Phi, psi and omega in degrees: 000131178301144186297329180293327177291317179297315182296326178292326178286325177293320179294328176299315182294321185276354179288135178281346182267348180254129178275136177228156173238126181244131174257105187256113177296137176284167186308313184293346177293340184267358184306314182256013184247135173232145177298116182279136174263118184295149179295345179286359178096014180298130180276173184300319180296317178297320179297319178295317179299315179299317179301309182298311183295335178287351182250012184230134170242142184271065181199144178278049184293137174256119181292347177287346182292252184230168177295153177178172176246140186222136176286130176273177176288346174277120183306128178084355182262118179244138175247152181245129178251128180224151173258116185232116177049043178085353178259153172259120187241133180254126179053027177070008184221344182239125178265143174284125183242001179183171184210139175230121179268142179234179180296321185245027177150204184220147175247123175257126175280131180235155186265012179205159176279159183256015177232158180276000000 
């Protein structure tokens, strides 16, 4: 991803006037996960940027609301939020295990990463 695109997305996140929702994997979510380097030649920094952008939506969405699909800051990446047996599940694999509210949005702690 060109650095100017990444910097514009980072400024979006740090803006107090724009609401964002971040799905942040807790530490144990990374036990079996390693940043994958795509066969297309993606370098580690690009892989990290893709990972981060795949966990952020530019909306102050409350997962307590309703089920839905949402575009992440990573172009073409959509995540699905569902309520299953009292749990809030993201993409059928990550459960919301906590929540931190901020001035410009909310961070949901999740128990799994949202990328393969």
